C-alpha positions as CSV (number, residue, x, y, z in Angstrom):
1,M,-9.2,-59.3,42.3
2,L,-9.4,-62.4,44.8
3,H,-12.4,-64.8,44.6
4,P,-13.1,-67.8,47.0
5,I,-13.2,-70.8,44.6
6,S,-16.4,-71.9,46.3
7,S,-18.1,-68.7,45.2
8,L,-17.2,-69.3,41.5
9,K,-19.0,-72.7,41.6
10,G,-22.4,-72.3,39.8
11,Y,-21.2,-69.3,37.8
12,R,-22.6,-69.2,34.2
13,L,-20.0,-69.4,31.4
14,D,-20.9,-67.5,28.3
15,S,-19.0,-68.3,25.0
16,V,-18.8,-65.9,22.1
17,D,-21.9,-67.2,20.6
18,G,-24.0,-68.5,23.7
19,E,-24.1,-70.1,27.1
20,I,-22.1,-73.2,27.6
21,G,-22.8,-74.3,31.1
22,S,-21.8,-73.5,34.8
23,V,-18.6,-74.1,36.9
24,R,-18.8,-77.2,39.0
25,D,-15.1,-77.2,40.3
26,V,-11.6,-76.4,39.3
27,Y,-8.5,-78.5,38.7
28,F,-5.3,-76.9,40.1
29,D,-1.7,-77.7,39.7
30,C,-0.3,-78.8,43.1
31,H,3.3,-77.9,42.2
32,D,2.7,-74.2,41.7
33,W,-0.9,-73.8,43.2
34,T,-2.4,-72.4,39.9
35,V,-5.8,-73.1,38.4
36,R,-5.3,-75.0,35.2
37,Y,-9.0,-75.8,34.3
38,L,-12.4,-75.0,35.2
39,I,-14.6,-78.1,35.3
40,V,-17.8,-77.0,33.5
41,N,-21.3,-78.8,33.5
42,T,-22.8,-78.2,30.2
43,G,-26.4,-78.9,31.4
44,S,-28.9,-79.8,28.5
45,W,-26.6,-78.2,25.8
46,L,-24.3,-81.2,25.6
47,L,-26.7,-83.5,27.6
48,G,-24.9,-82.9,30.8
49,K,-21.4,-83.7,29.6
50,E,-18.6,-82.0,31.5
51,V,-15.8,-80.2,29.7
52,L,-12.6,-78.4,30.7
53,I,-12.0,-74.8,30.1
54,S,-8.4,-73.5,30.4
55,P,-7.8,-69.9,32.0
56,H,-6.3,-69.1,28.5
57,A,-9.8,-68.8,27.2
58,L,-11.3,-67.0,30.2
59,G,-12.2,-63.3,30.1
60,R,-14.0,-60.9,32.4
61,I,-15.7,-62.2,35.6
62,D,-18.9,-60.5,36.4
63,V,-19.7,-60.9,40.0
64,S,-23.1,-59.2,39.8
65,E,-24.2,-61.5,37.0
66,E,-22.4,-64.5,38.4
67,S,-21.0,-65.2,34.9
68,I,-17.5,-65.6,33.2
69,H,-16.8,-64.9,29.6
70,V,-15.1,-67.5,27.5
71,D,-13.3,-66.5,24.3
72,L,-14.3,-69.6,22.5
73,T,-17.2,-70.7,20.3
74,R,-19.7,-73.4,21.2
75,E,-18.6,-75.5,18.2
76,M,-14.9,-75.3,19.3
77,I,-16.0,-76.6,22.7
78,K,-18.2,-79.2,21.4
79,N,-15.4,-80.6,19.2
80,A,-12.7,-80.6,21.7
81,P,-11.0,-83.8,22.9
82,D,-13.2,-85.8,25.3
83,I,-11.6,-85.8,28.8
84,D,-13.4,-87.8,31.6
85,T,-13.6,-85.3,34.3
86,Q,-14.4,-88.1,36.9
87,R,-10.8,-89.6,36.5
88,P,-7.3,-88.1,36.9
89,V,-6.2,-86.0,34.1
90,S,-3.0,-87.3,32.5
91,R,-0.2,-85.2,30.8
92,Q,-1.0,-86.9,27.5
93,Q,-4.5,-85.8,27.6
94,E,-3.4,-82.2,28.4
95,I,-1.0,-82.4,25.4
96,T,-3.8,-83.5,23.1
97,Y,-6.1,-80.7,24.6
98,Y,-3.6,-77.9,24.3
99,D,-2.8,-79.0,20.7
100,Y,-6.3,-78.8,19.7
101,Y,-6.8,-75.3,21.1
102,G,-3.3,-74.1,20.0
103,Y,-2.2,-73.1,23.6
104,S,1.4,-72.8,24.7
105,P,1.8,-75.6,27.3
106,Y,2.4,-74.4,30.8
107,W,4.6,-77.2,31.6
108,A,7.1,-76.3,28.9
109,G,8.9,-73.4,30.8
110,F,8.3,-70.2,32.6
111,T,4.7,-68.8,32.6
112,P,3.2,-65.8,34.3
113,W,1.3,-68.0,36.6
114,V,4.4,-69.9,37.7
115,G,6.3,-66.7,38.2
116,M,3.6,-65.3,40.6
117,H,4.0,-68.2,43.1
118,T,7.7,-68.1,42.9
119,A,7.6,-64.4,43.7
120,A,5.2,-65.0,46.6
121,A,7.5,-67.8,47.9
122,A,10.6,-65.7,47.8
123,A,8.9,-63.0,49.7
124,M,8.0,-65.1,52.6
125,P,10.2,-64.5,55.8
126,A,12.6,-67.1,56.7
127,V,11.6,-69.6,59.3
128,E,13.1,-72.7,60.8
129,P,12.2,-75.8,58.8
130,A,9.5,-77.9,60.2
131,A,10.2,-81.5,61.3
132,A,9.3,-84.0,58.4
133,P,7.1,-87.0,59.3
134,S,9.4,-89.8,60.0
135,P,11.8,-89.6,57.0
136,G,13.7,-92.8,55.9
137,S,11.2,-95.4,57.1
138,P,9.9,-98.0,54.6
139,E,6.4,-96.6,55.1
140,D,7.6,-92.9,54.4
141,L,9.6,-94.1,51.2
142,A,6.6,-95.9,49.8
143,R,4.4,-93.0,50.5
144,R,6.9,-90.5,48.6
145,Q,7.2,-93.0,45.8
146,R,3.4,-93.1,45.3
147,E,3.3,-89.2,45.4
148,D,6.0,-88.8,42.9
149,I,4.0,-90.8,40.3
150,D,0.7,-89.3,41.2
151,Y,-1.1,-87.0,38.9
152,H,-0.2,-83.2,39.4
153,L,-3.8,-81.9,39.0
154,R,-6.2,-81.7,42.0
155,S,-9.7,-80.7,42.4
156,A,-10.6,-77.9,44.9
157,H,-13.5,-80.1,46.1
158,D,-11.1,-83.0,46.9
159,V,-8.5,-80.9,48.8
160,T,-11.1,-79.1,50.9
161,G,-11.2,-80.6,54.3
162,H,-7.5,-81.6,54.4
163,T,-5.8,-81.2,57.7
164,I,-3.3,-78.2,58.0
165,R,-0.4,-78.4,60.4
166,G,2.0,-75.6,61.2
167,S,5.7,-76.2,61.9
168,D,4.7,-77.1,65.4
169,D,1.1,-78.2,65.7
170,E,-2.1,-78.8,64.1
171,I,-4.2,-75.6,63.0
172,G,-7.4,-76.8,61.4
173,H,-8.7,-77.8,57.9
174,V,-8.7,-76.3,54.4
175,G,-12.0,-74.5,54.1
176,D,-11.6,-72.8,50.7
177,F,-9.1,-71.1,48.4
178,L,-8.7,-67.5,47.3
179,V,-7.8,-67.3,43.7
180,D,-6.5,-64.1,41.7
181,D,-8.4,-63.7,38.5
182,S,-5.5,-61.9,36.9
183,D,-3.4,-65.0,36.6
184,W,-5.5,-67.6,38.2
185,S,-3.0,-68.4,40.8
186,I,-4.2,-69.7,44.2
187,R,-2.6,-67.0,46.5
188,Y,-4.2,-68.0,49.7
189,F,-6.2,-70.8,51.3
190,I,-8.9,-70.2,54.0
191,V,-8.3,-72.2,57.4
192,E,-11.3,-73.5,59.2
193,T,-10.5,-73.7,62.9
194,A,-12.2,-75.3,65.9
195,I,-9.6,-74.4,68.5
196,W,-10.1,-70.8,68.1
197,F,-13.9,-70.7,68.4
198,G,-14.6,-70.9,64.6
199,K,-12.2,-68.0,63.6
200,E,-11.4,-68.1,59.9
201,V,-7.9,-67.1,58.9
202,V,-6.0,-67.2,55.6
203,V,-2.6,-68.5,54.9
204,P,-0.4,-67.9,51.6
205,T,0.1,-71.0,49.5
206,A,3.8,-69.9,49.5
207,A,4.0,-71.0,53.2
208,I,3.2,-74.7,52.2
209,R,6.2,-77.0,52.8
210,E,4.6,-80.2,51.5
211,V,1.4,-81.9,51.1
212,S,0.8,-85.5,52.1
213,W,-2.1,-86.7,49.6
214,D,-2.2,-90.1,51.4
215,S,-2.8,-88.7,54.9
216,R,-4.7,-85.6,53.4
217,T,-2.4,-83.3,55.4
218,V,-0.9,-79.8,54.4
219,Y,2.4,-79.2,56.1
220,L,3.4,-75.3,56.6
221,T,6.7,-73.7,57.3
222,I,5.2,-71.3,59.8
223,P,4.2,-72.0,63.3
224,R,0.5,-72.2,64.6
225,E,0.7,-68.9,66.6
226,R,1.7,-66.9,63.5
227,V,-1.4,-68.3,61.8
228,K,-3.6,-67.7,64.7
229,N,-2.6,-64.0,64.8
230,A,-3.2,-63.3,61.1
231,P,-6.0,-60.9,60.2
232,E,-9.2,-62.6,60.4
233,Y,-11.2,-63.5,57.2
234,D,-14.5,-62.0,56.8
235,P,-16.3,-63.1,53.6
236,S,-18.8,-60.4,53.8
237,A,-16.4,-57.7,53.8
238,P,-17.1,-55.4,50.7
239,R,-13.6,-54.8,49.9
240,I,-11.3,-57.9,49.7
241,E,-8.5,-55.8,48.1
242,A,-8.0,-54.1,51.4
243,Y,-7.9,-57.4,53.2
244,E,-5.3,-58.7,50.8
245,R,-3.0,-55.7,51.5
246,Q,-3.4,-56.5,55.3
247,L,-2.4,-60.1,54.5
248,G,0.7,-58.8,52.4
249,E,1.8,-56.7,55.2
250,Y,1.4,-59.4,57.9
251,Y,3.0,-62.3,55.9
252,G,5.5,-60.2,53.8
253,T,4.0,-61.3,50.5
254,P,3.3,-59.2,47.4
255,A,0.0,-57.3,47.6
256,G,-2.8,-58.0,45.1
257,R,-3.1,-56.2,41.9
258,A,-6.9,-55.8,41.9
C-alpha cells in the first residue's frame, strides 16, 4: 500500500516490549529512491534522543491506530550505536549500525528495494533526453564534483519544496512522497503546482533524470504537458490502490501490489 510520507510523521512506533517514540522524518537513498531509515524521536523514554530504525525491523503499519510495529526490543534500540540525526549520515556510521543489528547491507549488491526502482525505470516509455544545464562549464564541473562526494542519504523534509522541471519547462515543487510499505521504495512524488490552479499531480521517481542538490532542482525525462495531464491526486480518496493503477496505466509503470 502507498502512504504519503507526511502522513507517517507522528506515527507511534511499538517495539516488541513497549512504545519507543514517534516518526519525525525519513532518510531515503537518493540513488534508488528507497527509504533507508525512519528518524524517530524517543520522547521521554530516552530523554528526547533521536534514533534511526531501518525498514529491516518494520512490521505492520496500522493506519487506524497511526502506529508501526518494530521487531526490536527497547534494550536493543537503547544500546544501538549513536548517530547524530542532525548531521549527514556517513557510510562508516551505517556499517557500524548494520553490524550491530546483523543486517545485510543494502549497498553490497542487489536488494528487493533496488530491484523495484530498476523495474519501474525500465517500464517508463522512451522519451527524448532533456537538455542538461550548461554542461562543461567550470561552474557545472565544480557542482558535479561536490555532488559526487556528497552523502547519499537525504531527508524527506529537506527535499520537500525542491523545484521540479520537466524536459521542457518548470512544473512546480516537490510537495510530498508516496512510499510503498511492502519494500519502502518511494514510488512517486507529489507535485504542487501554482500554474494549474493548485492541482496536485503525481510523478514516478523513475522519471527523474537527475537532481541538482545545489540548486534544489529535480529534472525529469518527461515534458510538462505529460505531467499536467496525469490523473489528479486526491489525498481524501478512500482507495489509493485504484489511483495507483490509474498512474501505472498512464505512465506505463508497474502497478502497486497493495
